[in-house]
DOMI-641873 format. One line per 8 residues: number of its first residue (from 1); for each residue x negated, y, z negated of C-alpha. Coordinates in pm, 1 decimal. Layout:
BEGIN
NUM) X/Y/Z; ...
This chain:
BEGIN
1) -2952.1/-1554.2/-1160.9; -3050.9/-1635.6/-807.2; -2829.4/-1552.0/-510.1; -2584.3/-1786.0/-446.0; -2323.5/-1803.5/-143.5; -1986.6/-1962.0/-200.5; -1804.9/-1840.8/101.1; -1818.3/-1957.6/448.3
9) -2028.3/-1744.5/665.2; -2375.9/-1574.9/650.4; -2548.5/-1494.7/345.8; -2790.3/-1169.6/380.4; -3108.8/-1117.8/174.2; -3050.1/-959.3/-135.7; -3203.2/-911.8/-492.0; -3210.0/-1181.1/-733.3
17) -3106.3/-944.5/-1009.6; -2924.5/-634.5/-1023.6; -2950.6/-543.3/-1383.2; -2709.0/-236.0/-1424.6; -2471.6/-434.9/-1217.3; -2435.0/-731.6/-1390.3; -2436.6/-563.1/-1733.6; -2132.9/-330.6/-1592.2
25) -1982.1/-673.8/-1493.7; -2000.0/-852.1/-1844.6; -1888.6/-507.3/-1974.0; -1584.6/-471.1/-1796.9; -1498.7/-871.8/-1787.6; -1458.4/-855.0/-1440.1; -1640.4/-942.9/-1143.0; -1754.8/-657.5/-895.1
33) -1716.0/-680.4/-521.5; -1908.9/-416.3/-308.1; -1782.3/-426.1/33.7; -1856.2/-247.0/366.0; -1691.1/-303.0/746.2; -1780.8/-218.8/1065.8; -1438.4/-153.5/1313.7; -1304.0/-58.5/1657.5
41) -1229.4/287.1/1522.6; -1028.4/422.6/1270.5; -668.0/402.8/1118.9; -364.1/552.4/1318.8; -101.2/754.9/1177.8; 145.3/515.8/1177.1; -88.3/272.3/936.6; -165.6/44.9/1194.8
49) -549.5/-77.3/1133.5; -844.4/-82.0/1358.9; -990.6/-406.8/1459.6; -1236.8/-552.2/1219.8; -1553.0/-636.4/1362.2; -1801.6/-740.0/1072.8; -1757.6/-759.0/711.1; -1956.8/-813.9/486.5
57) -1979.1/-815.2/59.9; -2193.3/-865.1/-244.0; -2020.8/-998.2/-580.4; -2157.8/-976.6/-908.4; -1968.0/-1186.1/-1152.5; -1936.8/-1171.3/-1531.1; -2226.5/-1478.7/-1550.6; -2452.7/-1277.2/-1375.8
65) -2419.4/-1440.6/-1050.0; -2509.7/-1252.2/-704.4; -2313.1/-1402.0/-407.4; -2345.7/-1242.7/-35.1; -2144.0/-1239.5/288.3; -2174.8/-1111.7/618.4; -2035.2/-1188.7/928.3; -1908.2/-1112.4/1265.3
73) -1537.1/-1072.9/1335.5; -1352.5/-1082.1/1664.7; -1109.4/-782.9/1626.4; -866.2/-927.6/1894.6; -908.5/-628.7/2085.5; -1168.4/-473.0/2307.8; -1439.3/-277.3/2150.5; -1434.1/97.0/2285.2
81) -1773.6/187.5/2360.2; -1797.9/484.7/2120.2; -1789.7/217.1/1845.3; -1999.6/9.3/1977.7; -2244.4/321.8/1973.6; -2200.6/352.0/1615.0; -2267.3/23.8/1506.0; -2420.7/-153.2/1806.7
89) -2183.3/-461.8/1816.4; -2008.1/-525.5/2165.1; -1748.6/-729.3/2316.0; -1968.7/-1020.7/2384.9; -2107.4/-1007.4/2039.7; -1772.7/-1131.5/1858.5; -1600.3/-1287.6/2143.5; -1671.2/-1616.0/2003.8
97) -1608.7/-1520.0/1638.9; -1364.8/-1607.9/1423.1; -1065.2/-1350.5/1353.3; -997.5/-1162.6/1065.5; -711.6/-1412.6/959.1; -992.5/-1646.1/842.8; -1131.4/-1390.7/594.5; -807.6/-1261.9/464.5
105) -699.2/-1500.0/169.5; -1033.6/-1470.7/21.8; -1072.8/-1114.1/35.7; -737.8/-1060.4/-61.2; -774.5/-1355.9/-347.0; -1093.8/-1070.4/-449.5; -889.6/-732.6/-457.7; -647.0/-931.7/-696.6
113) -917.0/-1039.7/-964.0; -1243.0/-775.5/-898.2; -1349.7/-422.2/-923.2; -1350.0/-356.6/-564.0; -1636.9/-100.7/-492.1; -1772.2/74.1/-154.6; -1919.5/401.5/-43.9; -1574.5/539.9/78.2
121) -1409.5/261.8/69.7; -1149.3/390.9/-140.6; -1047.6/623.3/195.1; -1152.6/341.7/480.0; -1266.4/-7.3/354.8; -993.0/-95.4/124.4; -682.2/86.6/282.8; -795.3/-115.2/609.7
129) -821.8/-452.4/480.1; -494.2/-383.8/308.9; -317.2/-311.8/630.3; -505.9/-585.6/809.9; -341.5/-848.5/540.1; -15.6/-693.3/573.5; -21.2/-699.6/924.3; -75.6/-1060.6/912.2
137) 191.8/-1132.0/691.3; -46.0/-1213.9/386.4; -20.3/-1052.7/11.0; -282.3/-841.5/-73.8; -295.3/-665.7/-410.0; -383.6/-307.2/-443.0; -720.4/-370.4/-641.2; -905.6/-147.9/-955.6
145) -1177.0/36.6/-752.1; -1511.7/190.9/-759.0; -1579.5/445.6/-504.8; -1971.2/510.3/-507.5; -1931.4/826.7/-287.2; -1714.4/956.1/-568.9; -1941.9/895.3/-843.1; -2166.7/1151.2/-622.5
153) -1935.2/1426.6/-526.1; -1798.9/1372.1/-916.9; -2139.3/1441.3/-1023.7; -2270.1/1719.5/-750.1; -1917.9/1900.9/-725.9; -1601.9/1837.1/-479.0; -1770.1/1999.8/-203.1; -2097.5/1791.4/-160.5
161) -2193.9/1604.7/154.6; -2401.3/1348.3/224.0; -2428.4/1002.4/434.4; -2486.9/677.4/259.9; -2831.3/682.2/390.6; -2889.7/1060.4/265.2; -2724.9/1032.8/-109.6; -2941.3/689.5/-103.4
169) -3268.7/844.3/-40.9; -3209.7/1145.1/-264.0; -3187.2/853.4/-577.2; -3554.5/685.4/-420.3; -3310.6/366.7/-289.4; -3439.2/213.8/-13.0; -3202.7/241.4/289.0; -3112.0/-77.9/473.2
177) -2983.3/-130.9/822.4; -2734.0/151.0/887.4; -2420.1/96.6/992.4; -2413.5/-287.8/1016.4; -2185.7/-414.9/709.3; -2458.4/-607.6/528.9; -2711.9/-339.3/545.8; -2470.7/-77.9/424.1
185) -2363.6/-309.3/137.8; -2729.5/-395.7/15.8; -2788.2/11.5/20.7; -2444.3/70.9/-186.6; -2533.2/-199.5/-433.0; -2909.9/-60.2/-512.4; -2744.1/320.1/-516.7; -2503.6/228.0/-769.9
193) -2750.2/34.9/-952.9; -2957.2/360.6/-947.8; -2659.8/580.7/-1036.9; -2563.9/375.2/-1334.2; -2992.0/421.3/-1478.2; -2956.6/776.4/-1385.8; -2598.1/889.5/-1528.1; -2493.7/593.1/-1777.5
201) -2176.5/370.1/-1732.7; -1931.6/625.0/-1908.1; -1994.5/848.3/-1635.5; -2015.6/620.6/-1316.1; -1667.5/442.6/-1453.0; -1495.1/795.9/-1434.2; -1507.4/794.2/-1064.2; -1296.1/456.7/-1092.5
209) -874.9/374.7/-1137.7; -669.9/189.0/-1304.1; -963.0/-45.0/-1429.0; -766.4/-154.9/-1724.7; -476.4/-231.0/-1524.4; -364.6/-565.8/-1375.4; -365.9/-539.6/-962.2; -1.6/-495.8/-840.6
217) 66.1/-692.5/-512.3; 201.1/-581.1/-204.0; 398.1/-776.3/-44.6; 537.6/-605.1/233.9; 484.5/-236.7/392.4; 718.6/31.3/206.9; 1055.1/79.4/356.8; 1104.5/377.6/510.0
225) 1254.4/659.6/282.3; 1605.9/801.2/372.8; 1596.2/1149.5/484.8; 1701.4/1369.2/191.0; 1710.4/1747.5/184.0; 1542.0/1916.8/-90.1; 1564.9/2244.7/-246.4; 1300.7/2448.1/-174.4
233) 966.5/2433.5/-396.1; 877.2/2711.2/-613.8; 545.8/2798.5/-657.6; 357.8/2636.3/-996.2; 361.6/2895.6/-1279.3; -0.7/3020.8/-1278.2; -92.1/2853.7/-920.3; -203.6/3149.9/-717.6
241) -1.9/3177.4/-400.4; -165.1/3124.0/-26.1; -175.0/3531.6/-5.0; -384.4/3557.1/-280.9; -612.9/3287.5/-190.3; -634.4/3470.8/126.2; -689.2/3762.2/-30.8; -993.4/3663.6/-239.2
249) -1127.5/3477.8/73.1; -1121.1/3818.6/264.7; -1248.0/4016.5/-51.3; -1555.7/3751.1/-77.7; -1626.4/3813.8/274.7; -1613.1/4169.3/286.5; -1841.8/4166.6/-17.5; -2101.8/3893.8/126.3
257) -2053.0/3901.0/506.0; -1979.2/3483.2/537.5; -1799.5/3225.2/359.7; -2033.8/2906.5/307.3; -1897.7/2594.2/235.1; -2117.3/2592.0/-96.4; -1844.4/2888.7/-218.0; -1530.9/2706.6/-190.3
265) -1570.6/2531.7/-528.3; -1672.1/2943.4/-699.8; -1400.2/3051.2/-529.9; -1160.5/2783.0/-636.9; -1289.2/2812.9/-1022.5; -1219.5/3175.8/-1025.2; -875.8/3157.1/-859.2; -735.3/2848.1/-1044.6
273) -688.3/2639.8/-734.8; -845.8/2338.9/-540.1; -1147.1/2334.1/-323.9; -890.5/2184.1/-70.1; -657.8/2477.5/-127.2; -953.5/2709.1/-29.8; -1050.9/2513.8/256.4; -690.6/2523.2/417.5
281) -661.9/2916.2/376.8; -1008.1/2947.6/538.9; -925.7/2741.5/819.9; -640.8/2904.9/905.8; -771.5/3251.1/865.0; -1040.8/3153.7/1128.0; -736.5/2999.7/1347.1; -563.8/3317.1/1336.7
289) -893.5/3510.5/1403.7; -880.4/3664.8/1085.0; -1237.7/3532.4/1004.6; -1508.2/3452.5/1308.5; -1707.2/3141.4/1358.4; -2033.6/3319.1/1248.8; -1864.5/3388.6/907.8; -1790.8/3065.1/811.4
297) -2048.0/2788.4/1030.6; -2290.8/2603.8/883.6; -2601.7/2550.8/1078.9; -2644.0/2183.6/994.7; -2336.1/2073.8/961.6; -2228.1/2226.4/1300.8; -2547.4/2061.7/1478.5; -2425.1/1696.3/1341.5
305) -2059.5/1789.5/1448.0; -2198.3/1858.8/1810.6; -2399.3/1565.4/1826.1; -2029.9/1355.0/1809.3; -1769.1/1567.8/1890.9; -1727.6/1477.5/2285.4; -1748.6/1101.3/2186.7; -1477.7/1178.4/1889.8
313) -1238.8/1381.4/2132.1; -1253.1/1091.4/2402.9; -1217.9/857.0/2107.6; -831.2/1021.2/2050.7; -769.7/1142.1/2335.4; -821.1/1486.8/2350.7; -924.4/1812.6/2107.8; -596.7/1914.1/2017.1
321) -531.5/1639.2/1764.6; -703.4/1802.1/1441.8; -647.0/1549.1/1227.4; -699.6/1214.7/1424.2; -1021.3/1411.6/1561.9; -1143.5/1485.6/1190.0; -1086.7/1086.9/1133.1; -1277.5/978.4/1425.7
329) -1593.8/1232.0/1307.0; -1546.9/1075.6/946.0; -1640.2/755.4/1090.6; -1903.9/868.0/1354.2; -2094.6/1059.9/1106.7; -1998.2/835.7/782.4; -1906.6/1153.5/581.5; -1585.4/1337.7/542.4
337) -1594.5/1647.9/800.1; -1461.4/1991.1/681.9; -1155.9/2086.4/877.0; -1320.6/2451.6/853.0; -1643.5/2331.5/1014.6; -1469.4/2103.9/1294.0; -1227.7/2388.7/1368.6; -1511.8/2634.9/1424.3
345) -1686.0/2378.3/1655.1; -1375.6/2356.3/1864.2; -1311.2/2768.6/1866.5; -1723.9/2741.0/2028.5; -1630.3/2411.4/2231.9; -1373.7/2618.2/2396.4; -1586.1/2953.4/2407.3; -1790.4/2781.1/2593.2
353) -1574.8/2627.5/2844.1; -1407.9/2953.2/2904.5; -1719.7/3143.7/2999.4; -1816.3/3182.1/3357.7; -2142.7/3295.9/3457.3; -2172.0/3617.2/3667.7; -2324.8/3534.0/4016.5; -2642.5/3757.4/4147.9
361) -2605.4/3868.0/4485.4
């Protein structure tokens, strides 16, 4: 089938055929929509979404038709220069563009019917679209999802890293224009096509949730729950206590001299806990001074963080808000940043600010 375009906006060039995606849509009897957004920033802790400045999607129907759509969006707020530095979109580019309200109902319809795919879309693109719809009083559905990044981490281990471009190049996929919605959608579509060929349909679908379930409508944000006093939680039988995890980490460091991000998975497997539990304890030990930066740093990750850290700090308004800072870096680096590596980078930054060179007389 040739590329088609049905929704008002600008189509972007896509191949006429995606054999793997077309076969998957036929097998599931559900169209696939691969989405990407460019925004003014990140989701706030209270659920307020950033402004959307560009959106794009590629839709593969059960009949094998391929539709593409891309459009700049007026975010109804200034675009911070830090965000413009990432995607290159400025206030003047979107001043005369329609707002998200023009696109919201169409996207809500796609969420109700399609398998929604993207790279990191479960953590960012889908929540931003849902919150942006709800902000305008538009009912929106919790879609069936397949996050292509989760296919990668699921096959390579929970600690696997990689930007969209890096993962695409691993599969020999030509990378589109990075940090522009249309380019990222096309790269993601070609990447998913390559993964289906390399891993098979069943392995790819293990990363998807609620595919066989009808989407559930979300009419409005959930009401706040009344505060209740709950009984202290008891440790789950067989699950290691934090002290046990800390001791195992320190034993590993005493034995090897350091703990690398790649060690988290093997420690978690040996202890019967999660990767995040290891990361949490390592971060705590680093913050408490029981581990040093030299013992936890990954040089490549530290270089990437250093390149964006000051912009992220300015964006969130300080270096003391770890979670918003991590979220900002996740967006800027196009991949999740490890809390341990972020904490190490902040410690190094503080050490440099406290250093006062001696004067020679």
